VEXLO-665195 format. One line per field, with one value per residue (C-alpha): x, y, z; residue in one letter. Coordinates in nm, 2 decimals, m for minus. Example, Ala and Ser with C-alpha at 12.3 -4.5 7.8 and 13.67 -1.06 7.14 Angstrom:
2
px: c(1.23 1.37)
py: c(m0.45 m0.11)
pz: c(0.78 0.71)
res: c(a s)
This chain:
441
px: c(0.00 0.28 0.46 0.14 0.07 0.43 0.41 0.07 0.20 0.51 0.27 0.06 0.37 0.53 0.20 0.17 0.54 0.54 0.21 0.34 0.69 0.73 1.01 1.13 0.99 0.71 0.50 0.79 0.91 0.55 0.50 0.83 0.78 0.42 0.52 0.80 0.58 0.29 0.52 0.65 0.30 0.17 0.46 0.39 0.01 0.10 0.28 m0.01 m0.30 m0.66 m0.76 m0.46 m0.53 m0.90 m0.80 m0.57 m0.85 m1.11 m0.91 m0.81 m0.97 m1.17 m0.90 m0.64 m0.88 m0.94 m0.56 m0.50 m0.80 m0.67 m0.33 m0.49 m0.51 m0.86 m0.80 m0.76 m1.04 m1.32 m1.14 m1.07 m1.43 m1.55 m1.37 m1.45 m1.72 m2.05 m2.03 m1.69 m1.79 m2.08 m1.84 m1.58 m1.78 m1.86 m1.49 m1.43 m1.43 m1.62 m1.40 m1.49 m1.57 m1.85 m2.05 m2.20 m2.44 m2.39 m2.58 m2.61 m2.75 m2.77 m2.49 m2.48 m2.68 m2.46 m2.50 m2.26 m2.18 m2.21 m1.95 m2.13 m1.92 m2.19 m2.56 m2.55 m2.41 m2.70 m2.96 m2.83 m2.82 m3.09 m3.04 m3.22 m3.07 m2.95 m2.79 m2.73 m2.52 m2.54 m2.63 m2.60 m2.92 m2.81 m2.76 m3.11 m3.26 m3.08 m3.21 m3.56 m3.55 m3.41 m3.61 m3.93 m3.92 m4.00 m3.71 m3.72 m3.48 m3.21 m3.18 m3.55 m3.57 m3.61 m3.89 m4.15 m4.47 m4.51 m4.81 m4.61 m4.33 m4.49 m4.72 m4.79 m4.84 m5.11 m4.84 m4.72 m4.43 m4.37 m4.21 m4.05 m3.88 m3.70 m3.42 m3.10 m2.86 m2.51 m2.29 m1.94 m1.72 m1.86 m2.11 m2.42 m2.74 m3.03 m2.99 m3.31 m3.31 m3.56 m3.63 m3.84 m3.95 m4.03 m4.05 m3.85 m3.57 m3.49 m3.38 m3.21 m3.13 m2.95 m2.69 m2.45 m2.27 m2.40 m2.24 m2.57 m2.55 m2.19 m2.26 m2.55 m2.32 m2.05 m2.29 m2.44 m2.10 m1.97 m2.27 m2.44 m2.82 m2.83 m3.08 m3.31 m3.50 m3.52 m3.76 m3.50 m3.25 m3.49 m3.57 m3.20 m3.13 m3.38 m3.25 m2.89 m3.01 m3.16 m2.84 m2.63 m2.86 m2.81 m2.44 m2.47 m2.66 m2.38 m2.14 m2.38 m2.38 m2.00 m1.97 m2.22 m2.03 m1.72 m1.91 m2.07 m1.73 m1.65 m1.98 m1.96 m1.63 m1.64 m1.56 m1.62 m1.50 m1.72 m1.50 m1.52 m1.89 m1.93 m1.73 m1.94 m2.27 m2.15 m2.06 m2.40 m2.58 m2.40 m2.50 m2.86 m2.87 m2.74 m2.99 m3.27 m3.16 m3.15 m3.50 m3.63 m3.45 m3.60 m3.94 m3.91 m3.80 m4.10 m4.34 m4.19 m4.21 m4.57 m4.66 m4.51 m4.72 m5.04 m4.97 m4.94 m4.62 m4.43 m4.41 m4.48 m4.10 m4.06 m4.34 m4.15 m3.84 m4.04 m4.18 m3.83 m3.71 m4.00 m3.92 m3.57 m3.70 m3.92 m3.61 m3.43 m3.72 m3.67 m3.29 m3.35 m3.60 m3.35 m3.07 m3.29 m3.35 m2.97 m2.89 m3.14 m2.99 m2.63 m2.74 m2.92 m2.61 m2.39 m2.62 m2.62 m2.23 m2.25 m2.50 m2.28 m1.98 m2.19 m2.31 m1.95 m1.86 m2.16 m2.07 m1.72 m1.85 m2.10 m1.82 m1.62 m1.91 m1.99 m1.62 m1.59 m1.93 m1.83 m1.50 m1.68 m1.88 m1.57 m1.38 m1.66 m1.63 m1.26 m1.30 m1.52 m1.39 m1.50 m1.23 m0.97 m1.11 m1.11 m0.74 m0.64 m0.29 m0.19 0.02 m0.18 0.06 0.00 m0.37 m0.43 m0.18 m0.38 m0.70 m0.57 m0.47 m0.81 m0.97 m0.76 m0.84 m1.21 m1.20 m1.01 m1.25 m1.55 m1.40 m1.32 m1.67 m1.82 m1.59 m1.69 m2.06 m2.03 m1.85 m2.12 m2.39 m2.21 m2.18 m2.56 m2.64 m2.42 m2.58 m2.92 m2.82 m2.63 m2.79 m2.64 m2.78 m2.90 m3.09 m3.25 m3.37)
py: c(0.00 0.24 0.17 0.23 0.55 0.67 0.60 0.78 1.08 1.09 1.07 1.36 1.56 1.53 1.62 1.94 2.05 1.99 2.18 2.47 2.51 2.65 2.41 2.31 1.99 2.00 1.73 1.49 1.54 1.49 1.18 1.02 1.10 0.97 0.65 0.58 0.61 0.42 0.14 0.10 0.11 m0.14 m0.38 m0.36 m0.43 m0.73 m0.89 m0.86 m1.09 m1.00 m0.94 m0.72 m0.51 m0.49 m0.36 m0.10 0.02 0.06 0.29 0.53 0.85 0.84 1.00 0.75 0.46 0.52 0.55 0.21 0.04 0.15 m0.02 m0.36 m0.61 m0.69 m1.06 m0.98 m0.73 m0.97 m1.17 m0.84 m0.72 m1.04 m0.94 m0.57 m0.41 m0.37 0.02 0.02 m0.27 m0.07 0.22 0.02 m0.25 m0.03 0.02 m0.34 m0.35 m0.65 m0.90 m1.11 m1.41 m1.21 m1.23 m1.57 m1.72 m1.82 m2.08 m2.05 m2.27 m2.26 m2.44 m2.41 m2.10 m1.92 m1.85 m2.08 m2.06 m2.40 m2.48 m2.58 m2.75 m2.95 m3.00 m3.28 m3.04 m2.80 m3.09 m3.21 m2.86 m2.73 m2.36 m2.07 m1.81 m1.82 m1.50 m1.44 m1.15 m1.10 m1.47 m1.64 m1.77 m2.13 m2.07 m1.91 m2.21 m2.45 m2.29 m2.28 m2.64 m2.77 m2.56 m2.50 m2.13 m1.86 m1.62 m1.29 m1.20 m1.00 m0.77 m0.67 m0.57 m0.20 m0.26 m0.37 m0.17 m0.02 m0.24 m0.56 m0.50 m0.66 m0.96 m1.32 m1.61 m1.87 m2.13 m1.92 m1.75 m1.40 m1.15 m0.83 m0.60 m0.33 m0.08 m0.09 0.20 0.18 0.47 0.47 0.75 0.86 0.58 0.67 0.50 0.28 m0.08 m0.29 m0.63 m0.91 m1.10 m1.42 m1.63 m1.99 m2.30 m2.14 m2.02 m1.66 m1.60 m1.27 m1.16 m0.84 m0.72 m0.55 m0.64 m0.43 m0.34 m0.42 m0.79 m0.81 m0.66 m0.91 m1.21 m1.08 m1.03 m1.37 m1.53 m1.34 m1.37 m1.69 m1.71 m1.39 m1.54 m1.84 m1.86 m1.70 m1.43 m1.32 m1.29 m1.08 m0.85 m0.81 m0.71 m0.43 m0.33 m0.32 m0.11 0.14 0.15 0.19 0.48 0.64 0.61 0.78 1.06 1.11 1.15 1.41 1.60 1.60 1.72 1.99 2.11 2.15 2.33 2.55 2.66 2.77 2.95 3.14 3.32 3.69 3.65 3.37 3.40 3.30 3.00 2.89 2.94 2.71 2.43 2.47 2.45 2.13 1.98 2.08 1.93 1.60 1.59 1.68 1.39 1.15 1.28 1.23 0.88 0.79 0.93 0.73 0.42 0.43 0.50 0.19 m0.01 0.12 0.00 m0.35 m0.38 m0.25 m0.52 m0.79 m0.67 m0.66 m1.01 m1.15 m1.34 m1.27 m1.40 m1.19 m1.13 m1.04 m0.80 m0.62 m0.61 m0.46 m0.19 m0.11 m0.07 0.15 0.37 0.41 0.50 0.77 0.92 0.92 1.10 1.39 1.39 1.40 1.69 1.88 1.82 1.94 2.26 2.30 2.23 2.50 2.75 2.68 2.71 3.04 3.17 3.07 3.24 3.55 3.55 3.53 3.82 4.02 3.97 4.08 4.38 4.48 4.45 4.67 4.92 4.95 5.02 5.27 5.46 5.47 5.60 5.87 5.98 6.01 6.17 6.53 6.47 6.38 6.70 6.92 6.73 6.80 7.17 7.16 7.02 7.31 7.61 7.84 7.70 7.80 8.15 8.17 8.07 8.30 8.43 8.13 7.86 7.55 7.32 7.55 7.57 7.21 7.12 7.32 7.17 6.82 6.90 7.04 6.72 6.50 6.73 6.72 6.34 6.30 6.53 6.33 6.00 6.14 6.28 5.94 5.77 6.02 5.97 5.60 5.62 5.86 5.61 5.34 5.55 5.63 5.26 5.17 5.45 5.32 4.96 5.03 5.34 5.49 5.42 5.79 5.76 5.43 5.60)
pz: c(0.00 0.09 m0.24 m0.44 m0.26 m0.31 m0.69 m0.72 m0.53 m0.77 m1.06 m0.95 m0.84 m1.18 m1.35 m1.14 m1.19 m1.56 m1.61 m1.39 m1.54 m1.89 m1.99 m2.33 m2.48 m2.23 m2.39 m2.42 m2.06 m1.93 m2.14 m2.03 m1.66 m1.66 m1.85 m1.61 m1.30 m1.45 m1.56 m1.21 m1.07 m1.33 m1.25 m0.88 m0.93 m1.16 m0.87 m0.63 m0.59 m0.67 m0.30 m0.24 m0.55 m0.44 m0.10 m0.25 m0.49 m0.22 0.00 m0.29 m0.39 m0.71 m0.93 m0.81 m0.83 m1.20 m1.26 m1.09 m1.27 m1.61 m1.54 m1.47 m1.76 m1.87 m1.80 m1.43 m1.39 m1.34 m1.07 m0.89 m0.93 m0.75 m0.43 m0.44 m0.23 m0.41 m0.42 m0.58 m0.82 m0.96 m1.03 m1.21 m1.39 m1.69 m1.76 m1.88 m2.26 m2.40 m2.59 m2.89 m2.67 m2.50 m2.83 m2.75 m2.51 m2.14 m1.94 m1.57 m1.30 m0.92 m0.73 m0.35 m0.35 m0.61 m0.98 m1.17 m1.54 m1.71 m1.98 m2.30 m2.56 m2.74 m2.78 m2.52 m2.26 m2.32 m2.31 m1.97 m1.82 m1.58 m1.62 m1.45 m1.69 m2.05 m2.16 m2.53 m2.67 m3.05 m3.10 m3.43 m3.60 m3.54 m3.17 m3.14 m3.33 m3.10 m2.78 m2.92 m3.02 m2.68 m2.44 m2.65 m2.61 m2.88 m2.90 m3.09 m3.36 m3.19 m3.50 m3.47 m3.11 m3.19 m3.44 m3.18 m3.12 m2.77 m2.71 m2.80 m2.55 m2.24 m2.28 m2.17 m2.41 m2.37 m2.28 m1.99 m2.15 m2.02 m2.27 m2.16 m2.41 m2.20 m2.25 m2.04 m2.01 m2.17 m2.05 m2.18 m2.32 m2.65 m2.64 m2.43 m2.54 m2.44 m2.56 m2.61 m2.44 m2.48 m2.15 m2.16 m1.86 m1.96 m1.74 m1.46 m1.69 m1.79 m2.14 m2.23 m2.58 m2.69 m2.94 m2.70 m2.38 m2.10 m1.76 m1.58 m1.69 m1.60 m1.26 m1.20 m1.29 m1.06 m0.77 m0.80 m0.81 m0.52 m0.28 m0.17 m0.17 m0.38 m0.62 m0.58 m0.92 m1.26 m1.14 m0.88 m1.16 m1.36 m1.07 m0.98 m1.34 m1.32 m0.97 m1.11 m1.40 m1.17 m0.96 m1.27 m1.38 m1.04 m1.09 m1.43 m1.27 m1.02 m1.31 m1.46 m1.13 m1.12 m1.49 m1.43 m1.13 m1.34 m1.61 m1.35 m1.22 m1.58 m1.63 m1.30 m1.40 m1.47 m1.83 m2.09 m2.44 m2.73 m2.81 m2.45 m2.45 m2.76 m2.58 m2.26 m2.46 m2.63 m2.29 m2.14 m2.44 m2.38 m2.01 m2.11 m2.35 m2.09 m1.83 m2.08 m2.15 m1.78 m1.74 m2.03 m1.91 m1.56 m1.70 m1.92 m1.61 m1.42 m1.69 m1.70 m1.32 m1.32 m1.58 m1.36 m1.06 m1.27 m1.41 m1.05 m1.14 m0.82 m0.47 m0.16 m0.11 m0.47 m0.45 m0.17 m0.39 m0.68 m0.45 m0.33 m0.68 m0.77 m0.47 m0.60 m0.94 m0.78 m0.62 m0.95 m1.12 m0.87 m0.95 m1.33 m1.29 m1.08 m1.33 m1.62 m1.42 m1.36 m1.72 m1.84 m1.59 m1.71 m2.08 m2.00 m1.82 m2.11 m2.36 m2.14 m2.15 m2.53 m2.54 m2.30 m2.53 m2.83 m2.64 m2.56 m2.93 m3.02 m2.75 m2.89 m3.23 m3.09 m2.91 m3.23 m3.42 m3.16 m3.15 m3.52 m3.58 m3.50 m3.67 m3.99 m3.97 m3.91 m4.18 m4.42 m4.33 m4.38 m4.72 m4.84 m5.04 m4.76 m4.53 m4.79 m4.80 m4.41 m4.40 m4.69 m4.62 m4.40 m4.56 m4.62 m4.42 m4.12 m4.17 m4.22 m3.94 m3.69 m3.84 m3.78 m3.42 m3.36 m3.49 m3.26 m2.97 m3.03 m3.07 m2.75 m2.56 m2.70 m2.58 m2.24 m2.21 m2.29 m2.03 m1.77 m1.85 m1.82 m1.48 m1.36 m1.46 m1.27 m0.96 m0.98 m1.01 m0.71 m0.50 m0.59 m0.51 m0.19 m0.03 0.28 0.63 0.65 0.33 0.44 0.76)
res: c(m a q v n k l l q k y k l v e k v v q r e a m q r h d l v e n l a h k q n l a e l q a l l e r l g a q s v a n i i e v q a d e y r k i i w e l i r d e r k e a i l l v l s d a v r v e l v a d i k p s d k d n t f r v f d l h e g r l r q i p v a s r e d l v k a k p i w i d m v a p e d t q v a l i q e i f g v q l p n p h e l t d l n t s a r f y e e e n g e v h l h s n f l l d r d n d s r n v p v a l i l h n a t l f s v r n d e l p v f r l q r l r a k a q s v y v s d a k d v l l d l f a a d v e y s a n a l e d v y a e l a k i g r q v y r t h i s d d e a a v i l s e i a e e e d l n g r v r g n v l d t r r a l s f m l r a k l l s a a q h d d v r e i l r d i e s l d g h t t f l f t k i n f l m d a t d s s i n i n q n k d i k r l t v l s v v f m p l n v i a g i g g m s e y s m m t h g i s w p t a y g f f t i g l i l i g w l t f v g l r f f e k y k i r l a r a a r y p s r q s r r)
């Protein structure tokens, strides 16, 4: 722990020094210093076991936690997630990039109260299995046909999940199959969207079909592996998927809060250039889009849970779980509403900064026009023949020299007068805003 903390402090110290000092080859020095510290830290983490790395991650601040997590090989991340606390696991589970082997189907059964993945190498392995959950990610047509044939379930085409009508998203077949087509949030850098997932309950088995790997499903698998008696049947798995989705959405809202706080510190400065305002508006738009997706996602989850309550598919304990999830969704609705209000305020403040900059530009042009207006009149008089008659007997360099000096003097006096008038208005405004005690009495 001491070695890790020392390397992290060196990493941050080098970063601050390089950013503060105006040294030559700045980028090269920063890159080499960071690479050296990160390489030492990565080598140290590689020698530690999963439990030791998990203990180190849990005691670190968020910024250090992310640095450590990025240095861990993807092959080790799942083993480390299994021993992490649940709160930290939710934060980090989205950072695992799906590999090619994820694009297949997984079969799970219950073993000693835990969710266990069954290795399936042939058709016979699948026939012998007694699964409670079969999870399919971008399955091939032959795989879908095999599942349908063995288990007698009707699975939707994964490529047509977005083409369903609203009325056909939640329904129960005559043979007892329950079909739920719900959206789950995917929030990664430059990839924030709602992914449609088909969920089918048939003969005490949950079938899930989707086209993308989702952090919520990975989180559910990790929890069920790490905790005993976490699920008892397929409906528990389904409810826990919805609960994990709500928790993941709440975590996304926390990120929106953090990003809006950073944006707010920029907006509240005394001056924002137009280029900075354009960047700020773009960032606000991204956070507004994510907030809207979270709101739509939890609304879809609420509809799915309400359908399950109306269909009377759940036990008394599961009813309590559903009500708890619905209460969490209610609290998220309040947060999304508050965030929409904050987003609108920041957008209005940024627009006001742009308008202020435009007003300043117009004001400068107005001052220039006012300064040059009397000069134009006098210059017009100087260009008349009467001026030559008035200066008869005076050499033209002297006459026009004094005329030019007079123009400059009049322009300067006009500018000084405008500045004095502006300061006088400011003093009047301050006096009206902060009256003296005597005037108040």
